N, C-alpha and C positions, 0 to 999 in steps of 0.2 A: 856281721849281718845286723840289716835293720829292725826293729824289733816293733813291737804294737804296744804302747803305753797306754793303757785303757785306764779313762778317768771317771767312770759311770760308777753305778753302785751295783754294787753284788748283794742280792738277797735270797733268802730262800723262800721257797714256792710251794706254797701245798696243794699238788695237782690233783686234782681229782673229774674222772669221766661221767657224765650221765647222758641221758637220753637227751631230755633238754631241761633249760633253765626253769626254777619253779616261777610263777607268779608273787607278786610283792606279797609276804603273806602266806605263804605256799611252803612245801616240803617236796622234797624229792630225793629219792636215793643213790647212791655214787655206784658207779662198775667196779672202781678200784681208786683208793687214795697214798699219794707217799708224798714224802717231802724229800724237795730236788735243789741244787740250788740255781739258782736264776736268775733274772736281770741279766746285768753285764759279763756277769759269767758264760753266757751262750755265745757271745761273739769270742770272748777269750778264746772260747775250746776250741770252736771249730779254726780259729786261724792256728794255733798250737797244735791242732791235731792235721793243721795241713802244712807244718814245717818251719813257720813264724814264731820265734821267742817273744815273751808276751809277760808284761808287768803291768800289776795292776795297782795304778795310784788311787787307792780308794781307802775309805775306811774298813775296819770290821770290827766285832762288837765283842764284850765281854760275855757270855750264856750259851746254852747250846743251840743257836742259828749261829754266832760268830764260828762255833765248833765247827758246824757242818760245811759252814763258806770255804772254811780254811782247809779243812781235810779235803774238799772237791778240789780248791785250789790244788792244794800240792799235790793230789793224784795225777792230776793234767800238767803238771812242768812247770803252771804259771806260776812266777815268783809276784810275791807279796812283798811289793815297794815300801809299804809304811809300816814298820816292824812294831810300832807300839798299839796296842789293842784298846778301844773306846770303852767310858765308864758305862757304856749301855749295850743292850745286844743287837744284832744286825735284824733287818726289818723283815717282815715276812707278807707275800704274797701270795691270795687264793686265786688259782688258776683253774678254770672250769672249762672244760672242753665237752662242747654237744653231740650229736651224733651227724650234726653237717661238717665235723671237726673245724668250725670254728670255735675261738675262746674268749673268755671274759675275764678279765681283773679287777681285784679289788687289793690294794697295796697299804701296807703301815711302815712306815720307814724310822730305821732304827740308827743307827751308828753311818752306817754308807751315807745319810743325809748330810753328813760334816765333813770340812776340811778346810783346813788353812793355808795361806803362802808356806808356812815352814813345811808343811806336809809334801807339799808340792816340790818344793825346791830339794829335797829328801832324797832323792836318788835321778841326776843331773840327765835331760834327754840330751840325743848325739845326731849329729846330721846324718840324714837319711832312715831317722825313725817315724814311725806315724802315730800322734796321739789322736785317740779317738773320745770325744766329747759326746755324751747324749744329750738330748735336749733337758732330760729331766732332772738334769743335773740344777740346767739354769732356773728350776723352780724350785729350789732348794736354797733357800736362808743363809744357812748355816756354812753354804761353798760356793754358793753360784759369784759372787762379787771376785773372791779370791782367783777360784777357777779361771773365769773370763780374763781378771786381769794379767794371769800369768800363760794363757793359751796366747793373748794379743803380746805378747813381750819374747816368743820363742823365736829363736833365728828362721829366716826363709827357708833353710836347707833340713826341716823339719816338717814333714808335713801334718796338716791338722783334716781330721776327718770329722763332719759332726751327722750325727743320727739325729732328724728332730722329733722323732717319738708321735707319740697320737697328741700329745699335749700344749705345742710349740706351733701356735696357729697362726701366726703372723709375722712378717719381718719388720713391724714396725716398736716389738718394744724394747727398751734400751739397750739391754744388756745384748738382745739378738744384734741389734745393729754395730754395738760394739764389737762383737763376735764376728760379724760377715765379713768384713775384709781380709781375715785372715782365713776363712775356709778354702781348702784344695780340694777337698771331696766330701763332694753331698752324698748322702745313701738314706734313703727313704722306699716305702710305698706307695702305692699311687693314690690310697685314699689322704696317707697323709701330705704330698706334696699337693694334692688339688685343696685342700682344708688351709695349708700355707699361704697359697697362691690366690685363691680366691678364683682358680681356674677353672672348668668344665672339663677339661680330658689332660691327655698327659700331655702330649705336645703346646699345648698352651701355657700348662703350668711350667717347661722346660724354657719357655722363652719368658716367662715371667722370671723364675729363678736367675735366668741369664741376665736380667735387668738389675737384681738386689745383690747376686754375689760379684765376686771378682773374674774378671776377663775371661783369666783362663782355668775357672773353675772345673772340675771332673762330676760329672753327674750320673748317677744312678738313680733309677726309680723303677720300683719292681714291680708286674704289673699279674701277680700269682701264677695260675698257671703256663699264662701267656708267655713268662721268662720277665726279661727284665729293657730297659730303655737307657744307653748307654751318649749320652752328651759332651761335646765340649769344642769350645772357639769352632761351631755354627755345624760341626760334624756330627751327626745326628743319627743312631742305629737301634734298631728293635734284636735283640738277641735270643732265639726263639726259647721256649722254656722246655721241659721234657715229659712226656705224657707216664703218670704213675694213678697208682690207687689211692687216694689222701686219706687219713685216719685221724692226723693232730695238726693244729697249722703249727700250733706251739712252737715257737725257737725259730721258724724257718726263716723269716728275716735277719734274725739274725747269725744263722748258718753263711747265710746266704752272703753279709756282709763283713764275718770274719774269713771268709773263702776269699772275696773276691780280694779284700787289704794282703789276704799273705801270696795271693796272686802277682800283686802289682809290686810287692815287697822286693818279689822273686824274681822280676824281670820281665813278667808279661804285661803284652798289651793289653788295653783296656779290654779290648773286644774278648781276648781268650781268659782274660780277668773273669770276664763277665760269663762266660760260657761254663766255667767249673763252678762259680757260685752257682748259676741257676741248677746243674746238675747236684750240688751241694742240697741244694732246699728242696731238691725233690724229693731226695730222697730222706731229707731230715722229716718232710708230710707222711713218709709211711710209717711211722715210729713214733709213740707215745712220749711224752717230756718234753721238757724245754729245751736241754742241751742234747738235743741228737743228731749235730752236723756229725756227717761222717768223716771217715780221714783221707789223704792221698790216695791209697790203692783201688778206694770205693768206688771214688769220682773219677779215677782214669777208667775203670768197669763201666760205667755208664756211659760215659763217653765214647769209647772203643762200640761198647754194643751200641750204640744209637748213631754215630758217624762212620765207625768202622776206622777214624784214626787214633 
């Protein structure tokens, strides 16, 4: 069966809920606080809960945060591909969610920001696998070059998934230009797609992505509660979202990406996979925390209740 090989960063989130963010120099009290595995863990957990074997192709640290990261991955059945721990600890991210369900992040990169060609060669990718590349990885000098060179050299029978994240904002950076011809699946939210392309709306962003990515690339752009858009070879479709009461948007996009890839790997069409991903993201925003993707049964139930099928 195909696997998801995730080359991004597993960090530990300090998750806090507040009524509103403080002004500069100010102070507020949080209603809750907890340490949770986050970052790339969210996508992997979503895919694993929806039936796809997952391997983490990233570093993990020596210390309390590294221990938490490994414990969380083991609990989800995620295989840790690189056995050796780094000399420093896994990084941490402060994730603050306000009353509008919007989240803000402050991150410190640790062991997960390092990766070598030897690390990547330790678990060979196989035909049919999906290799997930995060835009955050392109910003880490300790791993970016080795990662891009490895991805570019992968056989075409291995699908490359690219998630630009909020910090990769142009197709013109050298590493992005090297990576772009190898991308098979683009997954982002609306804001990320507009920032990357300089477009004014999703339709224009999809047109511009078509110009900078391979001709047969499958594009998925999430549009919050409205669902998502999928585009491939000129066939563009809007896939409606699900009506829910959102309490925390943290991890919703990751749930969408993980469930979408799981659907494709299991032979679903892009439309069917997108509908399941929309359902997973909708359920994720009804829960507090980063890795809140539902499993197969919950996704099935929401689709049944909504569409009767």
